[in-house]
C-alpha positions in Angstrom: 89.8 91.9 121.8 89.7 96.0 120.2 93.1 98.7 120.6 91.4 101.1 118.2 90.0 103.7 120.6 91.9 104.2 123.6 89.8 101.3 125.4 92.1 98.4 125.8 89.0 95.9 126.0 88.9 91.9 126.0 86.4 89.5 126.1 85.9 85.6 126.5 82.4 84.4 124.8 81.5 81.1 124.2 78.9 80.8 121.5 75.9 82.0 124.2 77.2 85.1 126.5 80.0 86.8 127.2 82.2 84.6 130.3 84.9 87.4 131.2 85.5 91.0 129.9 88.3 93.0 131.1 88.2 97.2 129.9 91.1 99.5 130.5 91.2 103.2 128.7 94.7 104.2 128.8 95.5 106.1 124.6 99.1 105.1 125.5 99.2 101.8 126.7 98.1 99.4 124.1 101.2 97.5 124.1 101.9 96.9 127.5 97.3 96.2 128.9 96.5 94.7 126.1 98.8 90.7 126.8 98.4 90.6 130.8 94.2 91.6 130.2 93.8 88.4 128.0 95.2 86.3 131.0 93.2 88.1 133.1 90.0 87.1 131.1 91.6 83.2 130.8 91.8 83.3 134.7 88.3 84.8 135.2 86.8 82.1 132.7 88.8 79.3 134.6 90.1 78.4 130.6 93.1 78.1 128.9 94.3 79.4 125.8 95.0 76.5 123.6 90.5 76.2 124.4 90.3 79.1 122.2 88.9 77.9 118.8 88.4 81.9 117.0 89.5 85.3 117.6 87.3 88.7 116.8 89.1 91.7 116.6 88.7 95.7 116.1 89.7 97.0 112.6 89.1 100.0 113.3 89.2 102.9 112.1 91.6 103.8 114.8 95.1 105.5 114.9 98.3 104.1 113.7 99.6 103.0 116.5 96.8 102.2 119.3 95.5 99.6 116.2 98.2 97.9 115.0 98.8 96.1 118.5 95.8 94.2 119.0 95.5 92.5 114.9 99.2 91.5 115.0 98.2 89.7 119.0 95.5 87.9 117.4 97.5 87.0 114.0 100.1 86.1 116.9 97.6 84.5 118.4 96.2 82.8 115.6 99.6 81.5 114.7 100.4 80.0 118.0 96.8 77.8 118.3 97.6 76.1 115.0 95.8 78.6 112.7 92.2 79.2 114.8 90.2 81.6 112.4 91.1 85.5 112.7 87.2 87.8 112.5 87.9 91.5 111.8 84.7 93.7 112.5 84.2 97.6 112.3 85.1 99.0 115.5 82.1 101.5 115.2 79.9 98.0 115.2 81.1 97.2 118.1 79.6 100.3 119.8 76.7 100.3 117.2 75.5 97.0 119.1 76.1 98.0 122.4 73.7 101.2 122.3 71.0 98.9 121.3 69.2 101.5 119.7 66.3 100.8 117.5 66.2 103.7 115.0 68.3 105.3 112.7 71.2 106.7 115.2 75.6 107.3 114.2 78.5 106.1 115.9 81.7 108.5 116.0 84.5 108.5 118.1 87.4 110.4 118.8 90.2 110.3 115.6 92.1 113.2 117.2 93.4 116.2 115.2 90.0 117.3 115.7 88.4 115.0 114.0 86.6 112.0 114.0 85.5 108.5 113.0 82.1 107.6 112.5 79.1 106.0 110.2 75.7 105.6 110.1 73.4 102.9 111.0 69.4 102.0 110.2 70.1 100.0 114.2 72.2 97.9 116.4 73.4 95.9 113.6 73.4 97.8 110.4 76.1 100.1 109.4 74.8 101.7 106.2 77.7 104.0 105.6 81.5 103.2 105.4 83.2 104.5 108.1 84.8 108.0 107.7 87.0 110.5 109.4 86.1 113.9 109.0 85.7 117.3 111.3 82.7 117.1 113.2 80.8 120.1 111.9 81.2 119.0 108.5 79.5 116.0 109.7 76.8 117.8 111.8 74.3 118.7 109.1 74.4 114.9 108.1 73.7 114.0 111.2 71.2 116.1 112.7 68.5 114.9 114.2 70.2 111.2 114.8 71.4 110.2 118.4 75.4 109.7 117.9 76.9 107.4 119.8 80.7 107.2 121.3 83.6 109.3 122.6 84.0 111.8 119.5 80.4 112.6 119.9 80.5 113.4 123.4 83.5 115.3 122.8 81.8 118.0 120.7 78.4 118.4 122.0 77.7 122.0 120.1 78.4 119.2 116.6 76.5 116.6 117.8 73.5 117.7 120.8 72.5 114.3 121.3 75.4 112.4 121.9 74.5 109.2 123.8 77.2 106.1 125.8 78.4 104.1 125.6 81.5 106.2 125.5 83.8 103.4 124.7 84.4 99.9 123.0 83.0 96.9 124.3 84.9 93.6 124.0 82.1 91.9 124.4 79.8 93.8 123.0 82.2 92.3 119.7 82.3 89.6 120.3 78.5 88.6 120.8 77.6 90.6 117.3 80.4 87.7 115.9 78.9 85.2 117.3 75.7 86.0 116.0 76.9 86.1 113.0 78.6 83.3 113.3 75.9 81.1 113.9 73.8 83.3 110.8 76.3 81.4 108.9 79.2 84.1 109.1 78.9 86.7 107.0 79.8 90.7 107.5 83.5 90.1 108.8 86.4 91.6 107.4 89.7 91.0 106.7 91.9 91.9 110.1 93.6 94.2 108.7 93.9 97.9 109.9 91.7 100.1 108.8 93.2 103.5 109.2 91.4 106.1 106.6 94.7 108.3 106.6 97.8 108.7 107.0 100.2 107.8 110.2 100.7 110.9 112.7 104.6 110.2 112.3 106.7 110.5 109.1 110.2 110.7 108.4 110.8 114.2 107.8 110.9 115.6 104.1 114.3 117.8 104.6 116.6 116.1 107.3 120.1 117.2 107.8 122.5 114.7 107.1 125.4 114.5 109.4 129.0 113.2 107.8 132.2 112.9 109.4 135.2 115.6 109.0 
């Protein structure tokens, strides 16, 4: 599952193939949409939740509110299922894997505030930079001549003239990438902890008025 972008996306993978997937794009309803999506995917696959042996979750980067929905849900499912492992993956890696580009390219998602979360890849499976958050104009020169995948690229065509899909995250792609890494020995996973890259949008006011009764 992944809720680090506007896409609330869930998939079930049997170790060989994606057997069911659900994706809804709605930046404001992650908490409302995620559990029904899990239920829908399990029903479509004819599988009960207690048959799940592992959980893959996108850890971001992403905005604070949406990102934590997926991570908390993954942790809750792990606990309910007796401690099945939770494997964290960079959300950008899922988009890169889905893009399937052989040569160098980049992935950029919308970070709001006129910024993008981005990383550079040698191929669909190999990220060569850490995830970063920057204004498009500040990274355009570094990514000049490269295809750039994702909603962030499509939002800023002046900075990323070779913008490409997929636009949104796919839990199916994230699960397939995880299955490959597990089959190869289980390396390449991250702790299932949020990758924020910057402070939350919501802040406690520094100078707020204290009202006391007379």
